[in-house]
C-alpha positions in Angstrom: -0.4 36.4 -95.7 -0.1 35.2 -92.0 -2.2 36.9 -89.6 -5.0 39.3 -90.4 -5.0 41.8 -87.4 -5.5 45.7 -88.2 -2.1 45.5 -89.7 -2.6 42.4 -91.7 -5.8 44.0 -93.1 -4.5 47.0 -94.1 -1.5 45.3 -95.7 -4.1 43.1 -97.4 -6.0 46.1 -99.0 -2.9 47.9 -100.0 -2.1 44.8 -102.1 -5.1 43.8 -103.7 -5.1 47.3 -105.1 -1.5 47.0 -106.3 -1.4 46.3 -110.1 1.8 44.3 -109.7 0.9 42.1 -106.8 -1.6 39.3 -106.6 -2.5 38.1 -102.8 -3.5 34.7 -103.1 -4.6 33.7 -99.4 -4.7 34.6 -96.2 -4.0 32.4 -93.2 -5.1 33.2 -89.9 -6.0 31.2 -86.4 -9.6 32.0 -86.1 -11.9 30.2 -88.2 -14.4 32.9 -87.9 -14.1 34.4 -91.5 -12.8 31.2 -93.1 -13.8 31.1 -96.7 -14.7 34.4 -97.0 -13.3 36.9 -100.0 -10.6 38.9 -98.5 -11.4 41.9 -101.1 -15.2 41.4 -100.2 -14.8 41.6 -96.6 -12.3 44.8 -96.9 -14.8 46.3 -99.6 -12.1 46.9 -102.2 -11.6 45.6 -105.9 -8.5 43.7 -106.6 -6.1 45.7 -109.3 -5.6 42.3 -110.9 -8.8 41.0 -110.9 -7.7 37.7 -108.9 -9.2 37.8 -105.1 -7.9 35.8 -102.2 -9.9 33.7 -99.8 -9.4 33.4 -96.1 -8.4 30.0 -94.3 -8.0 29.0 -90.9 -4.8 27.1 -89.7 -6.8 25.2 -87.4 -8.1 23.4 -90.4 -5.1 22.8 -92.9 -2.3 21.0 -93.0 0.8 23.4 -93.9 2.5 21.0 -96.0 -0.2 20.2 -98.3 -2.0 23.7 -98.0 1.3 25.3 -99.7 1.5 23.0 -102.3 -2.0 23.2 -103.0 -1.8 27.1 -103.1 1.9 27.9 -104.2 3.2 31.6 -104.0 6.2 33.2 -104.3 6.2 34.7 -101.1 4.5 34.9 -97.5 4.1 37.8 -95.6 4.0 37.5 -91.8 1.9 39.7 -89.4 1.3 37.0 -87.0 2.6 36.6 -83.4 6.2 35.9 -83.0 5.3 32.1 -82.9 3.7 31.9 -86.1 7.0 31.5 -87.9 6.8 27.5 -86.0 3.8 27.2 -88.0 5.0 27.8 -91.6 8.7 28.8 -91.8 10.2 25.3 -92.5 7.7 24.3 -95.1 8.0 27.3 -96.7 12.0 27.2 -96.7 12.0 23.9 -98.2 9.7 25.2 -101.2 12.0 27.9 -101.5 9.3 30.3 -100.7 10.3 34.1 -99.7 9.5 35.1 -96.1 8.7 38.6 -95.5 8.3 38.9 -91.8 7.1 42.0 -90.0 6.8 40.4 -86.6 7.4 43.3 -83.7 9.5 41.0 -81.5 11.3 37.7 -82.0 13.0 35.8 -78.8 16.3 34.5 -79.5 14.8 30.9 -80.3 13.1 32.6 -83.2 15.8 34.5 -84.7 18.1 31.4 -84.7 14.9 29.4 -86.5 14.7 32.7 -89.0 18.9 32.4 -89.6 18.2 28.5 -90.5 15.7 28.9 -93.1 17.7 31.6 -94.3 19.9 28.9 -95.3 17.5 27.6 -98.0 15.3 30.6 -98.9 15.3 34.5 -98.7 14.1 35.7 -95.2 13.5 39.2 -94.5 12.5 40.5 -91.1 11.8 44.3 -90.2 10.1 44.9 -86.8 8.5 47.9 -88.4 8.1 47.3 -92.2 7.5 51.2 -93.4 9.7 52.7 -95.7 9.9 55.6 -93.8 11.1 54.7 -90.3 13.7 52.6 -91.9 15.2 55.5 -93.6 15.0 57.5 -90.4 17.0 54.5 -88.8 19.5 54.5 -92.1 19.7 58.2 -91.7 20.3 58.5 -87.8 23.3 55.9 -88.0 24.9 58.2 -91.0 24.5 61.0 -88.6 25.8 59.4 -85.3 28.8 57.8 -87.5 29.4 62.2 -88.5 28.7 63.2 -84.9 29.5 60.4 -82.5 29.7 63.2 -79.7 26.3 64.0 -80.1 23.5 63.8 -77.2 20.8 61.2 -78.8 17.2 60.8 -77.3 14.9 58.3 -78.8 11.2 59.3 -78.5 8.3 56.4 -79.2 4.5 57.2 -79.0 1.5 54.8 -79.7 -2.2 54.4 -79.1 -3.0 54.1 -75.3 -3.4 50.0 -75.6 0.1 49.1 -76.8 2.1 47.1 -74.3 5.7 47.3 -73.5 8.3 49.5 -75.5 8.1 49.4 -79.4 10.2 46.8 -81.2 11.1 49.9 -83.6 12.0 51.9 -80.7 14.3 49.1 -79.5 15.9 48.9 -82.8 16.7 52.4 -83.1 18.1 52.5 -79.5 20.4 49.6 -80.7 21.3 50.9 -83.4 22.5 54.4 -82.2 23.8 53.0 -78.9 21.1 54.4 -76.7 20.3 52.5 -73.3 16.7 51.1 -73.8 16.1 52.5 -70.3 16.5 56.1 -71.6 13.8 55.6 -74.3 10.9 58.0 -73.5 7.4 55.8 -74.4 4.2 57.8 -74.9 0.6 56.4 -75.0 -1.9 58.4 -75.7 -5.5 58.2 -77.7 -5.4 56.3 -81.2 -1.7 57.2 -82.0 -1.0 54.9 -84.9 3.2 55.3 -84.2 5.5 58.0 -84.1 9.2 57.7 -83.5 11.5 60.4 -83.3 15.3 60.6 -82.5 16.5 64.3 -81.5 20.6 64.7 -81.9 21.3 67.3 -79.4 24.5 69.7 -80.7 26.0 72.6 -78.7 24.3 75.3 -80.8 21.7 73.2 -82.9 19.3 70.3 -82.9 19.0 67.8 -85.4 15.2 66.0 -85.3 14.2 63.1 -87.5 10.8 61.8 -87.2 8.6 59.4 -88.8 4.8 59.3 -88.1 2.3 56.8 -89.4 -0.9 58.4 -90.5 -2.4 54.9 -91.1 -1.4 51.5 -91.1 -1.5 51.3 -94.9 2.1 52.8 -94.8 3.2 49.0 -93.8 1.6 47.6 -97.2 3.8 50.3 -98.9 6.7 48.8 -96.8 5.9 45.2 -97.7 5.5 46.0 -101.4 8.8 47.9 -101.4 10.7 45.0 -99.8 9.0 42.4 -102.0 10.1 44.4 -105.2 13.9 44.8 -103.8 14.2 40.9 -102.7 13.6 39.5 -106.0 16.9 37.9 -107.3 18.7 38.1 -104.2 20.4 34.9 -102.7 19.4 32.7 -100.0 20.1 34.9 -96.7 18.5 36.5 -93.9 17.8 40.5 -95.1 16.7 43.8 -93.2 15.8 47.2 -94.4 19.4 48.2 -94.3 20.2 45.7 -97.0 17.7 46.6 -99.5 18.5 50.4 -99.0 22.0 50.6 -99.0 22.0 50.5 -103.0 19.9 53.9 -103.1 22.5 55.9 -101.0 25.2 55.8 -103.5 25.0 59.2 -105.2 26.2 57.8 -108.6 27.6 61.1 -109.7 28.5 61.2 -113.3 
């Protein structure tokens, strides 16, 4: 895992407690927790019995590091610039990249596409399963009723700056003007997104609320499990959710 902020810590905790997943290492910029046990720091017992160690990116050569500590995939909860630190080295080794970075500039998006020619790359600004189901369902409803009025509301903790990456993605997918996104900043709200479809005689509301950041961990595990065996390429949640929307009538 790259990054060990609030979301990274929550995801690490979920992975450590999953019987089919193994967290090998955490790489972060600060050296404050360097060489510490992740499980010990988080106060959890690894389900597989294998613990992970925290390393500082300031003290490693990424090429040597990835050879010394080989992994199947890298989960990125770092700032947007983090992809430049490990991206090409990971792609050359065929390591799956799962990015949960909220915002990427065009340059980073182009780099993701470049890396996807060598390995499996997955990017989701919000990696919770529920919010991506909301997005998927919203697109279906818009297709059914393109004339409905649509409003997007996003709520987050007081300190969060700017419009959430998830709200921007929802607005883009549903063709809602970014300036029309309604943002609320209050208290310690982890994250709440609502899409309101206004019909003449009824209203449909699609709501997703993150109760805790551990929800990101469930999304990471779902993505990792569904990316297995896929060809090199750039994927998002829609790609791995689509097969589940087949009714499979017999």
